[in-house]
C-alpha positions in Angstrom: -24.1 0.0 5.0 -20.6 -0.4 6.3 -20.5 -0.8 10.1 -19.2 2.1 12.1 -16.2 1.2 14.3 -16.0 2.6 17.9 -13.6 5.5 18.6 -10.1 4.1 18.9 -9.3 6.5 21.7 -11.8 4.9 24.1 -9.3 2.5 25.6 -6.8 5.3 26.2 -9.4 7.5 27.8 -10.5 4.7 30.1 -6.9 4.0 31.1 -6.3 7.7 31.8 -9.4 8.0 33.9 -8.5 4.8 35.9 -5.0 6.1 36.5 -6.5 9.4 37.8 -8.8 7.6 40.2 -5.9 5.5 41.5 -3.8 8.6 42.1 -6.7 10.3 43.9 -7.3 7.3 46.2 -3.6 7.2 47.1 -3.5 10.9 48.0 -6.8 11.1 50.0 -6.8 11.0 53.8 -8.1 7.7 55.3 -11.8 7.7 55.6 -12.3 10.8 53.4 -15.2 10.9 51.0 -14.2 10.7 47.4 -15.8 12.3 44.3 -15.2 10.5 41.0 -13.3 12.8 38.5 -15.1 13.8 35.3 -14.2 11.5 32.4 -11.9 13.0 29.8 -13.7 13.8 26.6 -12.6 11.8 23.6 -10.9 13.8 20.8 -12.7 14.0 17.5 -10.9 11.9 14.8 -10.3 13.7 11.5 -8.3 13.0 8.3 -6.8 15.0 5.5 -5.4 13.4 2.3 -3.3 15.7 0.1 -2.8 14.4 -3.5 0.2 15.8 -5.4 0.2 14.7 -9.0 3.3 13.2 -10.6 5.7 13.9 -7.7 9.0 12.0 -7.4 10.0 11.5 -3.7 13.7 11.7 -4.2 13.3 15.1 -5.8 11.2 16.4 -2.9 14.1 15.5 -0.6 16.4 17.9 -2.5 13.9 20.6 -3.3 13.1 23.7 -1.2 10.2 21.9 0.4 10.2 22.5 4.2 6.7 21.3 4.8 6.9 18.0 2.9 10.3 17.3 4.4 9.0 18.3 7.8 6.2 15.7 7.4 8.9 13.1 6.8 10.8 14.1 9.9 7.6 14.2 12.0 6.0 11.0 10.7 6.2 8.2 8.2 8.0 8.0 4.8 7.1 5.0 2.6 8.1 4.5 -1.0 6.0 2.1 -3.1 5.6 0.9 -6.7 2.7 0.7 -9.0 1.4 -1.9 -11.5 2.0 -1.5 -15.2 0.0 -2.6 -18.3 -2.0 -4.7 -18.8 -3.3 -4.1 -15.3 -3.2 -0.4 -15.7 -1.0 2.4 -17.1 1.1 4.5 -14.8 -1.2 7.5 -15.5 -3.6 9.6 -13.4 -6.9 7.8 -14.0 -5.7 4.5 -12.6 -3.5 6.2 -10.0 -6.1 8.4 -8.3 -8.7 5.7 -8.6 -6.4 3.4 -6.7 -5.7 6.0 -4.0 -9.4 6.9 -3.6 -11.0 3.4 -3.7 -8.3 1.5 -1.8 -8.4 -1.3 -4.4 -6.2 -2.1 -7.4 -7.2 -1.5 -11.1 -8.3 -5.2 -11.5 -11.1 -4.2 -9.2 -11.9 -0.6 -9.8 -11.6 -1.1 -13.5 -9.8 2.1 -14.5 -6.8 1.2 -16.7 -6.0 4.6 -18.3 -7.3 8.1 -18.6 -10.3 7.1 -20.7 -11.9 5.6 -17.6 -13.5 2.9 -19.8 -14.5 0.0 -17.5 -14.7 2.0 -14.3 -16.5 0.2 -11.5 -16.9 2.8 -8.8 -20.4 1.5 -8.0 -18.8 -1.7 -6.6 -15.7 0.0 -5.3 -16.5 3.6 -4.3 -14.0 6.3 -3.1 -13.3 6.6 0.6 -15.4 9.7 1.0 -18.4 8.0 -0.4 -17.8 5.0 1.8 -17.8 7.4 4.8 -21.1 8.9 3.7 -22.6 5.5 3.2 -21.5 4.3 6.6 -22.1 7.5 8.7 -23.8 10.4 6.9 -23.4 12.6 10.0 -19.7 12.9 9.1 -18.7 15.8 6.8 -16.7 15.1 3.7 -14.9 17.5 1.3 -13.0 17.2 -1.9 -11.2 19.9 -4.0 -9.2 19.4 -7.2 -8.2 21.1 -10.4 -8.1 17.9 -12.4 -11.7 17.6 -13.4 -12.2 13.8 -13.2 -11.5 13.8 -9.5 -14.4 16.0 -8.2 -16.4 17.4 -11.1 -19.3 16.0 -13.1 -16.8 15.3 -15.9 -18.0 12.3 -17.9 -14.8 10.4 -17.0 -15.5 10.8 -13.3 -16.0 11.9 -10.8 -13.7 9.6 -8.8 -15.1 11.2 -5.7 -18.9 10.9 -6.1 -21.7 13.3 -5.7 -22.3 11.8 -2.2 -19.4 13.9 -1.0 -20.9 16.7 1.1 -18.9 19.5 -0.6 -16.8 19.5 -3.7 -14.7 22.1 -5.5 -13.6 21.5 -9.0 -11.6 23.9 -11.2 -10.3 23.2 -14.7 -6.6 22.8 -14.8 -4.3 21.9 -17.7 -0.5 21.8 -18.2 -0.4 25.6 -18.5 -3.0 26.3 -15.9 -2.2 24.3 -12.8 0.3 27.0 -11.6 -2.7 29.4 -11.6 -5.4 27.0 -10.4 -3.5 25.2 -7.6 -3.3 28.3 -5.4 -7.1 28.8 -5.8 -7.7 25.2 -4.8 -5.3 25.5 -1.8 -6.9 28.8 -0.7 -10.4 27.5 -0.8 -9.5 24.2 0.9 -7.6 26.1 3.6 -10.6 28.2 4.3 -12.8 25.1 4.5 -10.3 23.3 6.8 -9.9 26.3 9.1 -13.5 27.5 9.4 -15.6 24.6 8.3 -16.0 21.2 10.0 -14.8 18.5 7.5 -14.2 15.1 9.1 -12.5 13.7 6.0 -11.0 15.7 3.2 -9.1 15.2 -0.1 -7.2 18.1 -1.7 -5.5 17.7 -5.1 -2.7 19.9 -6.6 -1.4 19.3 -10.1 1.4 21.7 -11.0 4.3 19.3 -10.4 3.1 16.8 -12.9 2.8 19.6 -15.5 6.4 20.6 -14.8 7.5 17.0 -15.2 5.9 16.8 -18.6 7.3 20.1 -19.8 10.8 20.0 -18.3 11.5 16.5 -16.9 11.9 15.3 -13.3 15.6 16.1 -13.2 15.1 19.7 -14.1 15.3 22.9 -12.0 11.8 23.8 -13.2 10.5 20.6 -11.6 12.2 21.4 -8.3 10.8 24.9 -8.5 7.3 23.5 -9.0 7.8 21.3 -5.9 8.7 24.4 -3.9 5.6 26.2 -5.0 3.3 23.3 -4.2 5.1 22.7 -0.9 4.1 26.3 0.1 0.5 25.4 -0.7 0.8 22.2 1.4 2.0 24.5 4.2 -1.2 26.6 3.8 -3.3 23.5 4.3 -1.3 22.3 7.3 -1.5 25.7 8.9 -5.2 25.9 8.3 -5.7 22.7 10.2 -3.7 23.9 13.2 -5.6 27.2 13.2 -8.9 25.6 13.8 -10.5 26.9 17.0 -11.3 23.3 18.0 -7.9 21.9 17.0 -6.8 21.1 20.6 -9.8 18.8 20.9 -9.2 17.1 17.6 -7.1 14.1 16.5 -5.8 14.7 13.0 -4.1 12.3 10.6 -2.5 13.9 7.6 -1.5 11.8 4.5 0.3 13.0 1.4 0.6 10.8 -1.7 1.1 10.8 -5.5 -0.5 8.9 -8.4 2.6 8.0 -10.4 6.2 9.0 -11.0 8.1 10.6 -13.9 11.1 9.8 -16.0 14.1 12.0 -15.8 13.4 13.5 -19.2 9.6 13.8 -18.4 6.7 11.6 -18.9 5.0 8.5 -17.5 2.6 5.7 -18.5 5.1 2.9 -18.9 6.7 0.2 -16.8 10.0 1.7 -15.6 10.7 2.1 -11.9 10.8 5.8 -12.3 7.3 5.9 -13.8 5.9 3.3 -11.2 7.4 5.1 -8.3 4.9 6.5 -5.7 5.0 7.3 -2.0 2.9 7.8 1.2 3.8 10.4 3.8 1.8 10.3 7.0 1.7 12.1 10.3 -0.7 11.5 13.2 -1.6 9.2 16.1 0.3 5.9 16.1 2.8 7.0 13.5 6.4 7.3 14.9 8.4 10.4 14.0 11.1 9.7 11.3 9.8 6.2 10.6 10.5 4.6 7.2 8.6 1.6 5.9 8.9 -0.7 2.8 5.6 -2.6 3.1 3.2 0.2 2.4 1.1 0.3 -0.8 -0.9 3.1 -2.5 -4.2 1.3 -1.6 -3.4 1.8 2.1 -4.2 5.5 1.9 -8.0 4.9 1.7 -7.9 2.2 4.3 -6.0 4.5 6.7 -8.4 7.4 6.1 -11.5 5.2 6.7 -10.1 3.7 9.9 -9.2 7.2 11.2 -12.9 8.2 11.2 -14.2 4.8 12.4 -15.4 3.3 9.1 -14.9 -0.3 8.2 -12.1 -1.2 5.7 -13.8 -4.5 4.7 -13.4 -5.4 1.0 -10.4 -3.2 0.4 -7.0 -4.3 -0.8 -5.4 -1.7 1.4 -4.7 -2.0 5.1 -4.5 0.8 7.7 -0.9 2.1 8.3 -1.1 0.9 12.0 -1.6 -2.7 11.0 1.3 -4.8 12.3 3.5 -6.5 9.7 4.0 -10.1 10.7 5.2 -11.6 7.4 8.5 -13.6 8.1 9.7 -12.9 4.6 9.9 -9.2 5.4 12.5 -9.9 8.2 14.9 -10.7 5.3 15.2 -7.1 4.1 18.5 -6.4 6.1 20.1 -9.4 4.4 19.2 -8.6 0.8 22.0 -8.6 -1.8 22.8 -6.7 -5.0 22.7 -8.4 -8.4 25.1 -11.2 -9.4 24.1 -12.3 -12.9 21.1 -9.9 -13.5 23.0 -7.1 -15.2 19.8 -5.3 -16.2 19.1 -4.5 -12.6 20.9 -1.4 -11.3 24.1 -2.3 -9.5 23.1 -0.4 -6.3 19.7 -2.2 -5.9 19.8 -4.6 -3.0 16.8 -6.8 -3.5 17.3 -10.6 -3.3 18.5 -13.5 -1.1 18.2 -17.2 -1.4 18.4 -17.7 2.4 14.9 -18.3 3.8 13.7 -16.8 7.1 14.0 -18.7 10.4 12.0 -21.9 10.4 11.5 -22.0 6.6 13.6 -24.1 4.2 14.1 -24.6 0.4 14.5 -28.0 -1.0 16.7 -27.8 -4.2 17.6 -31.5 -4.2 15.9 -31.9 -7.7 17.2 -28.5 -9.0 19.4 -28.3 -12.1 22.9 -26.9 -11.8 24.0 -23.5 -13.1 21.6 -21.0 -14.4 21.1 -17.4 -13.2 22.4 -17.2 -9.7 19.6 -15.0 -8.3 16.9 -17.5 -9.3 18.5 -20.9 -8.8 15.5 -22.2 -6.8 13.1 -20.3 -4.6 14.5 -16.9 -3.8 13.2 -13.9 -1.7 13.1 -10.6 -3.5 11.5 -7.1 -3.6 9.4 -5.8 -6.4 12.0 -3.1 -7.3 14.6 -5.9 -7.8 12.5 -8.7 -9.4 10.4 -6.6 -11.8 13.6 -5.0 -13.3 15.0 -8.5 -14.1 12.8 -8.3 -17.2 10.1 -5.6 -17.8 6.7 -6.0 -19.4 6.3 -9.7 -18.7 3.7 -9.2 -15.9 6.2 -9.1 -13.1 4.9 -5.6 -12.4 1.4 -6.9 -11.7 2.4 -8.6 -8.5 0.7 -5.8 -6.5 -0.7 -7.8 -3.6 2.7 -8.9 -2.4 4.4 -6.5 0.0 8.0 -5.8 0.8 9.9 -9.1 0.5 8.2 -12.1 -1.1 9.2 -15.6 -2.3 9.7 -16.1 -6.0 10.4 -19.0 -8.3 11.3 -17.8 -11.8 12.3 -20.4 -14.3 12.2 -17.9 -17.2 15.0 -15.8 -15.7 16.9 -18.8 -14.4 17.2 -20.2 -17.9 19.0 -17.1 -19.2 22.4 -18.6 -18.2 23.8 -22.0 -19.1 22.6 -24.8 -16.9 22.0 -28.6 -16.7 18.7 -30.2 -15.7 15.4 -28.4 -15.0 14.0 -26.0 -12.5 12.5 -28.0 -9.6 12.4 -26.2 -6.2 10.2 -26.5 -3.1 9.6 -23.9 -0.5 8.7 -25.4 2.9 7.1 -23.7 5.9 7.9 -24.5 9.5 5.8 -27.1 11.3 2.7 -25.5 12.7 0.7 -27.0 15.5 -2.8 -28.2 14.7 -5.6 -30.3 16.3 -6.9 -33.4 14.7 -10.4 -33.3 13.4 -10.5 -29.5 13.0 -10.6 -27.2 9.9 -7.8 -24.8 9.1 -7.6 -22.1 6.4 -4.3 -21.7 4.6 -4.0 -18.1 3.2 -1.4 -16.5 1.1 -0.9 -13.9 -1.7 0.2 -15.3 -5.0 1.1 -14.2 -8.5 1.4 -17.0 -11.1 1.9 -16.8 -14.9 1.3 -20.2 -16.6 2.8 -21.9 -19.6 2.5 -25.5 -20.7 5.4 -27.6 -19.3 5.5 -26.0 -15.8 3.8 -27.0 -12.6 2.9 -25.2 -9.4 1.5 -27.2 -6.5 0.7 -26.6 -2.9 1.2 -29.7 -0.8 0.4 -30.5 2.8 1.9 -33.1 5.2 0.7 -34.0 8.7 3.1 -35.3 11.4 5.9 -35.7 8.9 3.9 -38.0 6.6 3.6 -38.1 2.9 2.8 -34.7 1.2 -0.5 -34.5 -0.7 -1.5 -31.9 -3.2 -4.3 -29.5 -2.0 -3.9 -26.8 -4.8 -2.6 -26.8 -8.3 -2.2 -24.0 -10.8 -3.0 -24.8 -14.4 -3.9 -21.2 -15.6 -2.8 -17.7 -14.8 -3.5 -16.5 -11.2 -2.6 -12.8 -11.4 -2.1 -11.1 -8.1 -4.6 -13.2 -6.1 -5.4 -13.6 -2.5 -5.8 -17.3 -1.9 -7.7 -19.3 0.9 -7.4 -23.1 0.9 -9.5 -25.0 3.4 -7.6 -27.9 5.1 -9.4 -30.7 6.8 -7.0 -31.8 9.6 -7.1 -35.6 10.0 -7.7 -37.2 13.4 -4.6 -37.6 15.4 -2.6 -34.9 13.6 -0.6 -32.5 15.8 1.4 -30.6 13.2 1.2 -29.6 9.6 3.8 -28.4 7.1 3.1 -26.7 3.8 5.1 -27.1 0.6 5.1 -24.9 -2.5 6.7 -26.8 -5.4 7.4 -25.2 -8.7 8.9 -26.9 -11.8 9.7 -25.7 -15.3 12.4 -24.6 -17.6 12.3 -21.3 -19.5 8.6 -21.0 -18.7 7.2 -18.3 -16.4 7.1 -17.7 -12.6 5.3 -18.1 -9.3 5.4 -15.8 -6.3 4.1 -16.4 -2.8 3.8 -14.0 0.1 2.2 -13.6 3.6 1.6 -17.3 4.2 -0.6 -17.8 7.3 -2.6 -20.7 8.8 -5.7 -19.5 10.5 
C-alpha cells in the first residue's frame, strides 16, 4: 500500500488559528477570561483531470474557447513535448497511458494502440493508486474511447478498481455525438455525487484533426464545441452544495498533437506537442512554465488527495525547480548553422550557468557552431537538429539541459576531434562521509566515443567514477561517492569525446 500523506492545509489552518488567538488576546481586557476559538475545519481536497484528445494548444488560443482560455488566465499554462519511436508512437495508447500512470512508455510498456507489452500491474493509473492507498476516497472515470475506462481487451487504462466508470463507444464520426453524453453524465456525477478524484475524456477534436487537419476551421469549431463541454464540467464543480468547503485542483491535458494537414504518430514537433493547464491552490494565475512534463499530471492528482507519488517519473506541479541549467532560458539563442531548426526557435547557448564551466582546451576547431563543445539546449531545439536518431527519447530531462553532440558538430568542416568537459562548481563536503551524485542522462553509444564522469577533491587529480560503454537511454543515475578523509570540497566533470559518433545529455545534477 502507498502511504497516505497528511492534509496539506494543516499548516495553514494551524497558522490561521494561532493568528486568531493572538488577535483575541490583544483585544481582551486585562484579566478577562478567554475562551479558545473553535479550530477552522480543513477543506476537503479534490481533483478533476480533463483529457482532450489530439488538441493543439496554439489552436485553442485562437479558437472560440472561453473556458480553456479562462483556465490559462486563472492558472498555469505549460507546453511540453512527447517521446517518439522507438520509445513510443505519438498516438493515444502511449499518450493516455503516460498521463494516467505518471511514468514514461519505457515503464508502462504501451508503445502504440495495440497495447502489446502494457505493464499496468507494475505501473497502475492514478485512480487505482488512490484506491490502493485509501479506499475511502471516491474515484470516477468517464470516456468515449473504450481503452480508457471499458473492459476493452486493449485496456482498461483506468482499472476496475475505480469506484465508478462510464464508457461509451466513440469513433471518428461518433465523438461529436458521444462527447456531450460523457460530459452530461460526468457533470451530474461531479455536481451531485462525491468523487474525490475524477478523469473525464472527450475525443471530438482528435477526430476533426484527422478529417480536416489542425489548421482547418473545422478543427477550431470542434475546439469550440468541446470547450463548451469543459464549461459544463467546471460549472458542475462550482455548483456542488459543498463547494465552499472544498479545495479543487483542475487539470486539462492532451495525449499528442496534430500536423497542420492532420494526423499524428510520428516525430515532428507538431505531433509531439502536448500541454498541461492547471488551476487550483498553489498555482499562480497567468503563470507559464517550461519544465512541466505529461507525467506530472498523475503526480499532481495524487498529491492533491494526499497519496504518495513514489515511483513515478512525474513530479507535482508545486515542486520547486532548482536546476541551474533552467536559469539559462532567458539567454537562449536562435540557430546559427542548424538550418533544419525553424529560424524563430530560441533554444541553445554555449554559456554555462553561474559557477559552472566548460573546458574546450582539447576541442577541435570549426564544426557546427551550436555544438562546438558542451552546450545547453531545449528539447524543441535539439531534437529538431536531426529527427529520428533518438534525440526525442530524452524525456527525463526538463526545460534546459546540457548536451554534447559530436554527430551534429561533425556536419560542418572542422579540424581535430570533439573533446569537451562540463565542470560543476566546487561543492562543500566532509571527509570520511558518503555522498550521492544524482543526474538525468541520455546517452547513445558508438565505438570510438567516450563518456566519463570524473571527481576531484580539494582541486586534486580527477578520477573516473562512471563510464558509459553502452546506450543509457533517458536514465536517472545515482553514483555513490566515498569522500576521502580530509576532503573539504568536490568538483564533478562530465567529459565526452568522439567525432561523428552520437551524443550525451546531462540534466539536474545534484549532490545529496
